[in-house]
C-alpha positions, 0 to 999 in steps of 0.5 A, a space after each residue: 764753046 761754053 764752059 764745063 760747069 761740071 760739079 756745080 750740081 754739088 756746089 750749088 746744093 740749093 735744091 731748087 737750082 738756079 733762079 728761074 727766068 719768069 720775069 726781068 728780075 728773075 732773069 737778071 738773077 739768073 744771069 748774075 748766078 751764071 756768071 758768078 758760078 762760071 768764075 768760081 768753076 772755071 776761074 778768072 777770065 775777061 769779059 769777052 770770054 764770059 760772054 762767049 762762054 755764057 752765050 750772053 751779049 757782051 753788053 749784058 756781061 759788062 753790066 752783069 760784072 758791074 753789079 757783081 762788083 758793086 756787091 763786093 763778089 768779084 773784082 778785077 784780076 790780072 791783065 791777059 794779053 792774047 798775042 801781040 795784036 790788040 789791047 790786053 784785057 783785065 780778067 774778073 775773078 771772085 772776090 767776096 771777102 765781105 761774106 761768108 758762110 758758117 757751118 756748125 757740126 754736132 758731133 758726139 764729142 765736140 761742137 765744131 764751127 767754121 766760116 768760110 768766105 767766097 774765095 774758099 778762105 777760112 776766116 774763123 774756127 772754133 771747136 770745143 769739147 762737148 759730151 753731146 750724148 750725156 747733155 740734153 738736146 736743149 743745152 746743146 742748142 743753147 751752146 750752138 746758138 751761143 757759138 754762132 752769136 759770137 762768131 757772127 759778132 766777130 766776123 761783122 766787126 771784121 767787115 764780114 757778114 755771114 749770109 747763112 748757117 748750115 748745121 751738120 749733124 749725124 743720123 737721119 735728117 728729113 730733106 727740108 725739115 730742119 729736124 734730126 729725126 734719129 740720131 742714135 749715136 747722140 741719143 736724139 730723136 725728132 729734135 727740131 734743130 733750126 726752129 730751136 736755133 732761130 728762137 735762141 738766136 732771135 729775128 736778126 739771125 742769118 738763114 739756118 739750115 740742116 743736113 747730114 754730117 757725112 753728106 756735108 763732108 762729101 761735098 767738102 772732099 768733092 771740091 778738093 777731089 774735082 781738081 783731080 777730075 774725080 767726079 765719082 767718090 764715096 766719103 766714108 767718115 770715121 767718127 763714133 759712128 760711121 756715115 757716108 756721102 756719095 757723089 756721083 757724076 759731080 752730084 750728091 746722091 740723096 735718095 728718094 727720101 734723103 736717106 742715102 748713105 747710112 752705110 754704117 749700119 750695114 750688117 757686116 758682122 751678124 754674130 757681133 756686138 750691139 749697135 747703137 741703132 738697136 741692131 746687131 754687127 753693123 759696119 760701125 761696130 767694126 770700125 767706128 771710133 768707139 770700136 777702135 778705143 774699145 780694142 786699144 784701151 781698157 774702159 778706165 784709160 783717159 783716151 775714153 774721156 769725152 770731156 777731153 778734146 778728141 784730137 788730144 785722145 787721138 794724139 795720145 793713142 797715136 803716140 802708143 802706136 809709134 812706140 809699138 804698143 801691141 794693143 793699139 797696133 792689133 786694134 789698127 789692123 782689125 780696123 783696117 780689115 773691117 774698113 777693107 770689107 765694107 769699102 769693097 762692098 760699096 765699090 762693087 755696088 757703086 764703082 766709085 772713082 775714089 773712096 775717101 777715108 775721113 775723120 779719125 781715120 786720117 790720124 792713123 792713115 800710115 797705119 791703115 792705108 796700105 792693109 786697106 788697099 791690099 785687102 780692098 783689092 783682093 775683095 773687089 770683083 771688077 779687075 784692077 778694083 774697078 779703077 777705084 783708089 782708096 785716099 785719105 782726107 786731107 780735111 780731117 774732122 773739119 770736113 763736115 763743118 767745112 761743107 756746111 760752110 760751102 752749102 750756106 754760100 750757095 744762097 749767094 750763087 743762087 741769088 747774088 742780087 740779094 747779097 748786097 742788101 743782106 751784107 749792108 743790113 749785117 754791117 749796120 747791126 
């Protein structure tokens, strides 16, 4: 029986899918990809089992595994014994300590970078406060390029080569364009991110991609949820804006033009406050970070200062809640009610198995979760809320950059045969 590779549709976000077998070389690339993805999704296993589950001849598997080992992508694992008859066999498992993907998030309040190796281990992490909206896009790209360049130098010195970079940005991203076409919360319109970064980093830069931050956060959250057999979820970001990533049957929902997930602009309060998008009463005016800060503290309060690290400001606000500050507690109650309203509508339409609340919502999870769950259950039409569970993210503000790093690593899974040459070239620089 072949292994269940469910979930690879999200993890292999390279939208062209696995390499096609048009000639001998591409057939080999396809088979290498198949073996590597099997080990990632199904775990370590001996060569005989890999052959049985992929349907490839044992001799072919032996050669493919040898090539993957030579590239440093897999290694010998533990000995596996089947009963008392026959020789024990060594398993093969993912290695990939010499390659990594880099994810970089542009946020209203900070710039975040995370590098993850093929085993899923974080090998580098950096975040710096940044008033993105108050900074020219060119200056933001300068800082991003500097952060990527410094990270690449550090990683290569450690013997780890970045195979690609994925930038996570808020707002509308046209698929494959490399352009942030509209991001009202940071004041960007038609900013050519990938082209700008390539020009700044020069010809030796790794490949650079761009994707919506909430979609990348959904990828990272799905890799956590899939271990609990959850393959349909909605990820809701808690940032200055509110965005969403939708996973349906283990695949990221993009929409016909790639715009699926702009849930923060659902008009839930027609008589409410103006939104950065130019409309009135969008969901993010009810539950976004700006809404929390506005309701919890006056304008001159330090928690509004964009030059201070966001987590420090949230920690200050959290202390106020813990000490019973009436304004903070009342603000959190209103956020919870607004969350339940929007999430219930999404659940009625999409019937997910889980809704994951991320970003700043995780900092106040114990103040929000019970009220959100109760209001959510009362609002959803389906019996027992359609089987949907409201969950708090374990990744917090790292989800988008982490998802970007996973997407960057997808290049390895699409073409393992190209990794050895790229690693060699990187380490010689």
